[in-house]
FIVEX-701584 format. One record per residue (C-alpha): x, y, z. Coordinates in Angstrom, 3 decimals, always signed. Layout:
BEGIN
<rec x="X" y="Y" z="Z"/>
...
END
This chain:
BEGIN
<rec x="+0.000" y="+0.000" z="+0.000"/>
<rec x="+2.823" y="+2.352" z="+0.938"/>
<rec x="+4.576" y="+1.663" z="-2.370"/>
<rec x="+1.387" y="+2.435" z="-4.300"/>
<rec x="+0.978" y="+5.766" z="-2.508"/>
<rec x="+4.597" y="+6.669" z="-3.212"/>
<rec x="+4.128" y="+5.674" z="-6.857"/>
<rec x="+1.016" y="+7.870" z="-7.171"/>
<rec x="+2.783" y="+10.817" z="-5.511"/>
<rec x="+5.798" y="+10.356" z="-7.801"/>
<rec x="+3.498" y="+10.182" z="-10.825"/>
<rec x="+1.715" y="+13.407" z="-9.822"/>
<rec x="+5.038" y="+15.178" z="-9.303"/>
<rec x="+6.253" y="+13.919" z="-12.692"/>
<rec x="+3.127" y="+15.232" z="-14.441"/>
<rec x="+3.390" y="+18.618" z="-12.690"/>
<rec x="+7.054" y="+18.844" z="-13.660"/>
<rec x="+6.731" y="+17.735" z="-17.256"/>
<rec x="+3.486" y="+19.550" z="-18.166"/>
<rec x="+5.106" y="+23.018" z="-18.620"/>
<rec x="+7.765" y="+21.489" z="-20.880"/>
<rec x="+5.184" y="+19.718" z="-23.039"/>
<rec x="+3.038" y="+22.867" z="-23.201"/>
<rec x="+6.122" y="+24.862" z="-24.170"/>
<rec x="+6.981" y="+22.478" z="-27.038"/>
<rec x="+3.371" y="+22.344" z="-28.284"/>
<rec x="+2.935" y="+26.117" z="-28.197"/>
<rec x="+6.133" y="+26.570" z="-30.210"/>
<rec x="+4.456" y="+24.598" z="-33.033"/>
<rec x="+1.290" y="+26.721" z="-33.128"/>
<rec x="+0.443" y="+29.662" z="-35.315"/>
<rec x="+0.431" y="+32.892" z="-33.371"/>
<rec x="-3.323" y="+33.330" z="-33.858"/>
<rec x="-3.916" y="+29.860" z="-32.336"/>
<rec x="-1.818" y="+30.424" z="-29.213"/>
<rec x="-4.480" y="+32.231" z="-27.193"/>
<rec x="-7.565" y="+30.585" z="-28.741"/>
<rec x="-6.409" y="+26.929" z="-28.317"/>
<rec x="-4.433" y="+27.151" z="-25.111"/>
<rec x="-5.073" y="+23.576" z="-23.908"/>
<rec x="-5.300" y="+21.782" z="-27.265"/>
<rec x="-2.949" y="+18.795" z="-27.019"/>
<rec x="-2.065" y="+18.759" z="-30.711"/>
<rec x="-1.848" y="+22.045" z="-32.661"/>
<rec x="-4.626" y="+22.605" z="-35.211"/>
<rec x="-2.079" y="+23.765" z="-37.787"/>
<rec x="+1.360" y="+22.507" z="-36.651"/>
<rec x="+4.176" y="+24.504" z="-38.169"/>
<rec x="+7.906" y="+25.084" z="-37.848"/>
<rec x="+7.697" y="+28.654" z="-39.089"/>
<rec x="+8.348" y="+29.978" z="-35.570"/>
<rec x="+11.722" y="+28.212" z="-35.520"/>
<rec x="+12.525" y="+29.475" z="-39.013"/>
<rec x="+11.625" y="+33.004" z="-37.910"/>
<rec x="+13.743" y="+32.700" z="-34.760"/>
<rec x="+16.803" y="+31.691" z="-36.790"/>
<rec x="+16.266" y="+34.151" z="-39.635"/>
<rec x="+15.135" y="+37.347" z="-37.917"/>
<rec x="+17.021" y="+37.323" z="-34.613"/>
<rec x="+20.556" y="+36.858" z="-33.253"/>
<rec x="+19.613" y="+33.525" z="-31.683"/>
<rec x="+22.599" y="+31.613" z="-33.087"/>
<rec x="+24.911" y="+34.353" z="-31.832"/>
<rec x="+23.200" y="+34.257" z="-28.433"/>
<rec x="+23.604" y="+30.480" z="-28.290"/>
<rec x="+27.296" y="+30.867" z="-29.070"/>
<rec x="+27.666" y="+33.567" z="-26.390"/>
<rec x="+25.934" y="+31.361" z="-23.804"/>
<rec x="+28.103" y="+28.402" z="-24.787"/>
<rec x="+31.281" y="+30.460" z="-24.388"/>
<rec x="+30.142" y="+31.914" z="-21.065"/>
<rec x="+28.995" y="+28.527" z="-19.684"/>
<rec x="+32.005" y="+26.473" z="-20.814"/>
<rec x="+34.594" y="+29.043" z="-19.700"/>
<rec x="+32.771" y="+29.527" z="-16.390"/>
<rec x="+32.654" y="+25.749" z="-15.884"/>
<rec x="+36.374" y="+25.259" z="-16.536"/>
<rec x="+37.498" y="+28.224" z="-14.448"/>
<rec x="+35.128" y="+27.298" z="-11.608"/>
<rec x="+36.806" y="+23.899" z="-11.326"/>
<rec x="+40.227" y="+25.574" z="-11.459"/>
<rec x="+39.236" y="+27.911" z="-8.602"/>
<rec x="+37.031" y="+25.698" z="-6.433"/>
<rec x="+39.111" y="+22.498" z="-6.386"/>
<rec x="+42.314" y="+23.970" z="-4.843"/>
<rec x="+40.284" y="+25.985" z="-2.308"/>
<rec x="+38.274" y="+22.910" z="-1.305"/>
<rec x="+41.419" y="+20.791" z="-1.052"/>
<rec x="+43.125" y="+23.368" z="+1.163"/>
<rec x="+40.133" y="+23.592" z="+3.494"/>
<rec x="+39.727" y="+19.808" z="+3.624"/>
<rec x="+43.313" y="+18.617" z="+4.004"/>
<rec x="+45.628" y="+21.476" z="+5.034"/>
<rec x="+45.504" y="+22.704" z="+8.609"/>
<rec x="+46.072" y="+26.460" z="+8.776"/>
<rec x="+44.946" y="+29.312" z="+10.996"/>
<rec x="+41.566" y="+30.737" z="+9.993"/>
<rec x="+40.500" y="+27.673" z="+8.026"/>
<rec x="+37.168" y="+27.455" z="+9.826"/>
<rec x="+36.524" y="+31.208" z="+9.361"/>
<rec x="+37.245" y="+30.860" z="+5.643"/>
<rec x="+34.762" y="+28.004" z="+5.472"/>
<rec x="+32.054" y="+30.099" z="+7.109"/>
<rec x="+32.704" y="+32.854" z="+4.545"/>
<rec x="+32.048" y="+30.237" z="+1.862"/>
<rec x="+28.832" y="+29.200" z="+3.605"/>
<rec x="+27.811" y="+32.870" z="+3.765"/>
<rec x="+28.313" y="+33.043" z="+0.010"/>
<rec x="+25.700" y="+30.304" z="-0.364"/>
<rec x="+23.179" y="+32.153" z="+1.794"/>
<rec x="+23.478" y="+35.785" z="+0.639"/>
<rec x="+21.226" y="+36.474" z="-2.390"/>
<rec x="+23.153" y="+37.516" z="-5.483"/>
<rec x="+20.788" y="+40.475" z="-5.934"/>
<rec x="+22.256" y="+42.075" z="-2.795"/>
<rec x="+25.672" y="+42.579" z="-4.413"/>
<rec x="+24.576" y="+43.510" z="-7.925"/>
<rec x="+24.970" y="+47.305" z="-7.579"/>
<rec x="+28.516" y="+47.273" z="-6.061"/>
<rec x="+29.444" y="+44.535" z="-8.530"/>
<rec x="+28.272" y="+46.621" z="-11.474"/>
<rec x="+30.169" y="+49.701" z="-10.220"/>
<rec x="+33.302" y="+47.577" z="-9.805"/>
<rec x="+33.100" y="+46.111" z="-13.310"/>
<rec x="+32.299" y="+49.530" z="-14.754"/>
<rec x="+35.458" y="+50.972" z="-13.187"/>
<rec x="+37.467" y="+48.122" z="-14.801"/>
<rec x="+35.907" y="+48.781" z="-18.216"/>
<rec x="+34.438" y="+45.260" z="-18.330"/>
<rec x="+30.770" y="+46.205" z="-18.645"/>
<rec x="+29.167" y="+45.066" z="-21.916"/>
<rec x="+31.676" y="+42.226" z="-22.386"/>
<rec x="+31.291" y="+38.461" z="-22.005"/>
<rec x="+33.965" y="+38.616" z="-19.296"/>
<rec x="+31.487" y="+40.504" z="-17.157"/>
<rec x="+29.083" y="+37.564" z="-17.403"/>
<rec x="+31.808" y="+35.038" z="-16.530"/>
<rec x="+33.917" y="+36.481" z="-13.726"/>
<rec x="+31.326" y="+36.857" z="-10.898"/>
<rec x="+30.421" y="+33.145" z="-11.181"/>
<rec x="+33.913" y="+31.684" z="-10.885"/>
<rec x="+33.942" y="+30.954" z="-7.143"/>
<rec x="+30.848" y="+28.756" z="-6.798"/>
<rec x="+30.246" y="+28.351" z="-3.023"/>
<rec x="+28.167" y="+25.178" z="-3.362"/>
<rec x="+30.966" y="+23.762" z="-5.535"/>
<rec x="+33.563" y="+24.430" z="-2.833"/>
<rec x="+31.241" y="+22.865" z="-0.265"/>
<rec x="+30.665" y="+19.703" z="-2.329"/>
<rec x="+34.362" y="+19.235" z="-3.123"/>
<rec x="+35.418" y="+19.904" z="+0.472"/>
<rec x="+32.988" y="+17.287" z="+1.761"/>
<rec x="+34.286" y="+14.770" z="-0.751"/>
<rec x="+37.992" y="+15.472" z="-0.212"/>
<rec x="+37.542" y="+15.088" z="+3.566"/>
<rec x="+36.395" y="+11.519" z="+2.919"/>
<rec x="+39.663" y="+10.575" z="+1.192"/>
<rec x="+41.852" y="+8.724" z="+3.744"/>
<rec x="+44.785" y="+10.741" z="+5.085"/>
<rec x="+46.924" y="+7.594" z="+4.812"/>
<rec x="+47.040" y="+8.039" z="+1.032"/>
<rec x="+48.584" y="+11.494" z="+1.434"/>
<rec x="+50.997" y="+10.273" z="+4.122"/>
<rec x="+52.192" y="+7.448" z="+1.848"/>
<rec x="+52.685" y="+9.931" z="-0.981"/>
<rec x="+54.668" y="+12.255" z="+1.310"/>
<rec x="+56.923" y="+9.347" z="+2.291"/>
<rec x="+57.524" y="+8.680" z="-1.415"/>
<rec x="+58.680" y="+12.291" z="-1.774"/>
<rec x="+55.606" y="+13.814" z="-3.405"/>
<rec x="+54.684" y="+17.419" z="-2.682"/>
<rec x="+51.253" y="+18.987" z="-2.198"/>
<rec x="+50.913" y="+19.904" z="-5.855"/>
<rec x="+51.680" y="+16.414" z="-7.095"/>
<rec x="+49.404" y="+14.802" z="-4.501"/>
<rec x="+46.590" y="+17.152" z="-5.514"/>
<rec x="+46.919" y="+16.476" z="-9.249"/>
<rec x="+47.763" y="+12.754" z="-9.202"/>
<rec x="+45.769" y="+11.459" z="-6.218"/>
<rec x="+43.067" y="+13.866" z="-5.063"/>
<rec x="+41.685" y="+14.991" z="-8.432"/>
<rec x="+41.465" y="+11.475" z="-9.982"/>
<rec x="+39.688" y="+10.170" z="-6.879"/>
<rec x="+37.296" y="+13.132" z="-6.938"/>
<rec x="+36.111" y="+12.743" z="-10.544"/>
<rec x="+32.460" y="+12.243" z="-9.582"/>
<rec x="+32.391" y="+15.274" z="-7.270"/>
<rec x="+34.212" y="+17.356" z="-9.887"/>
<rec x="+31.662" y="+16.269" z="-12.501"/>
<rec x="+28.849" y="+17.352" z="-10.197"/>
<rec x="+30.390" y="+20.798" z="-9.709"/>
<rec x="+31.074" y="+21.038" z="-13.432"/>
<rec x="+27.430" y="+20.379" z="-14.294"/>
<rec x="+26.078" y="+22.700" z="-11.599"/>
<rec x="+28.404" y="+25.453" z="-12.806"/>
<rec x="+27.384" y="+24.971" z="-16.447"/>
<rec x="+23.647" y="+25.021" z="-15.675"/>
<rec x="+24.058" y="+27.998" z="-13.329"/>
<rec x="+25.886" y="+30.006" z="-15.991"/>
<rec x="+23.535" y="+28.954" z="-18.807"/>
<rec x="+20.391" y="+29.899" z="-16.857"/>
<rec x="+21.762" y="+33.150" z="-15.452"/>
<rec x="+19.526" y="+36.026" z="-16.496"/>
<rec x="+19.613" y="+39.004" z="-14.134"/>
<rec x="+23.349" y="+39.713" z="-14.116"/>
<rec x="+23.893" y="+39.367" z="-17.916"/>
<rec x="+20.822" y="+41.583" z="-18.411"/>
<rec x="+22.447" y="+44.318" z="-16.315"/>
<rec x="+26.053" y="+43.844" z="-17.405"/>
<rec x="+25.524" y="+43.529" z="-21.185"/>
<rec x="+23.706" y="+46.140" z="-23.278"/>
<rec x="+24.801" y="+45.255" z="-26.834"/>
<rec x="+22.113" y="+43.044" z="-28.442"/>
<rec x="+24.663" y="+40.936" z="-30.340"/>
<rec x="+26.462" y="+40.161" z="-27.043"/>
<rec x="+23.380" y="+38.935" z="-25.192"/>
<rec x="+23.310" y="+35.451" z="-23.742"/>
<rec x="+20.400" y="+33.243" z="-24.837"/>
<rec x="+18.278" y="+33.920" z="-21.733"/>
<rec x="+18.527" y="+37.680" z="-22.154"/>
<rec x="+18.042" y="+37.415" z="-25.907"/>
<rec x="+14.782" y="+35.455" z="-25.593"/>
<rec x="+13.447" y="+37.974" z="-23.083"/>
<rec x="+14.273" y="+40.631" z="-25.676"/>
<rec x="+11.809" y="+38.999" z="-28.102"/>
<rec x="+8.929" y="+40.615" z="-26.288"/>
<rec x="+10.311" y="+44.103" z="-26.733"/>
<rec x="+11.168" y="+43.651" z="-30.403"/>
<rec x="+8.256" y="+41.531" z="-31.590"/>
<rec x="+5.442" y="+42.581" z="-29.249"/>
<rec x="+3.783" y="+39.571" z="-27.643"/>
<rec x="+4.659" y="+36.900" z="-30.187"/>
<rec x="+4.268" y="+34.013" z="-27.751"/>
<rec x="+4.895" y="+31.257" z="-30.300"/>
<rec x="+8.235" y="+32.861" z="-31.243"/>
<rec x="+9.191" y="+33.170" z="-27.570"/>
<rec x="+8.298" y="+29.508" z="-26.985"/>
<rec x="+10.331" y="+28.347" z="-29.984"/>
<rec x="+13.287" y="+30.364" z="-28.666"/>
<rec x="+12.875" y="+28.746" z="-25.245"/>
<rec x="+12.859" y="+25.262" z="-26.814"/>
<rec x="+16.020" y="+26.067" z="-28.792"/>
<rec x="+17.672" y="+27.384" z="-25.623"/>
<rec x="+16.772" y="+24.191" z="-23.729"/>
<rec x="+18.311" y="+21.770" z="-26.224"/>
<rec x="+21.992" y="+22.273" z="-25.245"/>
<rec x="+21.134" y="+21.729" z="-21.583"/>
<rec x="+19.310" y="+18.476" z="-22.324"/>
<rec x="+22.246" y="+17.273" z="-24.418"/>
<rec x="+24.683" y="+18.249" z="-21.677"/>
<rec x="+22.599" y="+16.471" z="-19.035"/>
<rec x="+22.236" y="+13.228" z="-20.990"/>
<rec x="+25.979" y="+13.104" z="-21.651"/>
<rec x="+26.896" y="+13.559" z="-17.982"/>
<rec x="+23.797" y="+12.199" z="-16.170"/>
<rec x="+25.632" y="+9.186" z="-14.705"/>
<rec x="+28.394" y="+11.388" z="-13.332"/>
<rec x="+26.015" y="+13.784" z="-11.577"/>
<rec x="+24.060" y="+10.925" z="-9.989"/>
<rec x="+27.307" y="+9.347" z="-8.777"/>
<rec x="+28.529" y="+12.676" z="-7.465"/>
<rec x="+25.352" y="+13.417" z="-5.539"/>
<rec x="+25.344" y="+9.907" z="-4.060"/>
<rec x="+29.023" y="+10.027" z="-3.062"/>
<rec x="+28.872" y="+13.493" z="-1.491"/>
<rec x="+25.738" y="+12.612" z="+0.465"/>
<rec x="+23.750" y="+15.559" z="-0.892"/>
<rec x="+20.092" y="+14.790" z="-1.478"/>
<rec x="+17.626" y="+16.505" z="-3.841"/>
END
């Protein structure tokens, strides 16, 4: 009986989760005049791909996809380069202030990003970085949840492995690159995926930091549809579907790694 209840609850959650995605895909195939008159029609009366053709031909959507790809991939790589050494230091090296540094990281997870947007913008403006892709990348490099995940994982690696490596004459750098990082592949994959998705979905900061239309990321570009094309909902939905494809591809390539990483770090949800 308990299993049946759990199955029904899971099924309801699945339907609630997947319905907006299905509605999004269906609406992208409708004519604009059918969007508001046949809101809940399962299959479009006149299915068409003209919205996708219009998105590719009359907007910068390919350029926006490229910008988002650059921002997300560079952010992902640099986040690993920043987070992994910090997490290793906090997990394995005993130094004064280590616990205080960790609480600063925890504070970074709790303080809303919106709180620091104005000083961040003024800082980037003084550096001449506003309206560049660098402005969209740099604030996301130190991902607090990434440091937390890696620290938790590195703490679980036995100290005896490091001690044996020290006896063999290895230094911290060699131990980090040849022992710690290979053992932490699953946790690193988890951080990599979280960083990519975080950068790809980011909207507010790129909207503020970038003003040139050709330099928009895909999220900002799609939001710009409404200003340029009025309320062309079918065009907006087709843009949203196009923007979702790279994330689905990315997820299906690395889905095993993220599940392993979440299981091994003990983080649920």
